[in-house]
C-alpha angles and dihedrals in degrees: 000000000000139000090245090054094053090043089057090052092047093049090047093054093041093055092046094050089050091053097044098085098043092048090044091053092051090050090047090056089054091045090056094040092239126152121272129193087264094060092084090062102029102029093090089052091053093048091045090053091053092050094048094047097040093236122154105210090196093062110113110215127208117236091258093052091045090051095047093051091047093049095047092047093051094043090052092049091050092051091048091053093048091053092046093053093047091050095042095116091058097048132085129254092054102125094166093050094237117185130235118293110248121252101258095043092047089052092048093047095046091052091042096057094038091057095046088246098114093192108172122207089175142057105257098211093054100036111037127061120220090258092052090049093048105034101026104036112018093050088053088051089060099040099042089051091047089049091056093050092045090053090051089052089052092054091045089056089051090060096038102045126079124218091340129152097205137059100198137280118298095206095048091048092049093047096048095045093049097041102040102030118020101035099047093041091051093048090058092041091051092052090051091051093048090051088051093055105269111142122244110180142117090230113112099214146341130220118229135175117232125221087263089058094249120140114238130184115218120200115233138174143132091321104146096056092050093044093056097056091035089067103030092048094044089239102132101191108140127217087221128046092243090056115196091353086071113095091224090059099036111015105165145027088253094055088047091056093044091050092053091047092050092051091060101030103089095035092055091043090056091062089063090044089056091052091051092046093055093041097248118087090189087073089061094047090050090054091048091049091054091048093050093048091058092041094053092048091053093045091051094052095045094047092044093051096045092046090049092057127206122316094219093056090046088052088056091053098259106134130194137050129318107279096163110126094006130117113245086216090067106026131197101308097050092042093050092046092048091050093053093043095049094048095041090052102043091243104121097197112136136199092185135032109263091200087068095053119108115269096262092034088057091045092067095063089048091048092048090056094043090057086069099263091278099131090100086315129184119333103288094346092076096055096043090048090049091050090055087058089046090056089052091047094051089048089056090046090051090054090053095052094039101239142095107290119244132193125188091338099315127107111236108218136175095281094057093044094049093048092047093050090047091055094044093047093058093078101055094040095053098035096050094035096052092040089054092050093049091047094060106032118086091231090055096044090052090067106068116080089201126060130216124024095343092052089052089049089056091056093042091049092051095054092039090053092046098048092042089050092234105126102204119121148199089244093211088085116093096217102164094097131108090252098053096035090054099041095044091046091055090044092053093050092049092045091055108037103027086064097041097056096053089043091055089048088055089050092052093047093050094046090058093055128094121247113261114206118224116261137185089273095052118112108242112242102188107058138083092272091057092046090052091048091051092051091047095050093047094048095043099041096033097035108037090047087070098040093114091057094044092049094049095044127031097010093049088046090053092050090049089052091052091049088052089056094048099043 
């Protein structure tokens, strides 16, 4: 570990903390439906959309109506993408003449981008046409991100409203988030990336001659526009197979830093938005403090392990940190930080190959996802997942003080606790269940390129990433098979929507409740004690649930590595 490495981490956090309140205030304006400086320009577009679609933005939807509209919208988008990928060879903007995507891969990809997972069992530059990248995938990047933020708004209203029957309007939330946040931010972001050297063209490739005089064909395309929303919307699906390790996606140290900042920016801003929504910004800061405590612990372990290197190589006389699978342009500190950021935030973009991390260094990305992607998490998804843990934590606190638990003015009763536990329990059941199936069936065992504990880790990582809607991978797993495309597709759908529906039910239940003022017997939910309790509940409930997987995978892999050094 070096001073420069820790300085990078400190600068990264300093910039983010500075941006949290301004971003949170902008999001709060959208949450309330208030005017922003962009309304003068884009207001007519919003109103025109409502008139064309017959939507009344003032309609207040119940949680069931909100959920049904959201599910139908996402199912329709997924079907549209599947059809587009299957018909790719017949459609325009296909300069390389790429053929149709096969059935199981098209299914997996359509589900992946619909659920904001962006898992890729393919190499983008040799599989997807420009039209598929733009119309099929980039549009999903916008709308899946907007869906997550809209759902967070719905839960915020559940806490903030009193004796209400509705939690907002799905279509109005989606329109405002896309029009006044994601689109303008990505236009500016795209211009920055183009200025930094990221391609933005409809050309499919260009021929160049290397210094050795050899002709080489470089893949091109509308990369910058996809890269912007890929990061800002915590999507993670790369235009190129190498993702953000590719110089056309991430050319400089500055773009690398900006990409990491953009992954966390909206998620951290939403913590402040929540505090504003419930009338107490200290609630938002307490949530952010708990998130940052877990994030810093993970970053420390990952950086320490990667900087320490591998014992077996040291035993052979090779000194230094673990540079396998890392870009020399970024080095160990930036690669370790990126790995923790992208798995804490449900992004899945990578600037290094996680399969090449040390055993414990690779354990941290898995552990981040197995906590439920609540350490900042995906845009919207992170904060509503975190609030489900907060409901569970305040329930435990209520048991300790011997009274009905309360959180931000709402009594937390059996219905909210049961629904929260139901949503939280989805992850361990599906991750461990599907990992177990893949670990015994021949079709599953054919996937890992490594045997033993690390091969198991590759399978465990894949299903963890799918259910947590992250999308990164231990790339040693050959996942482009009917078995893995099908299983991972189902896992991604369950991981997204089997959590959302119970969460919306919680929002509806809370919105109907009266406001309960704090009293002398109320458990404080803004101080250090509350932050510590939140961290403890998340680590215990989210972490120990997956102890069998962790013990069989990364920890066993680490012990094997130590034995290799000793013997």
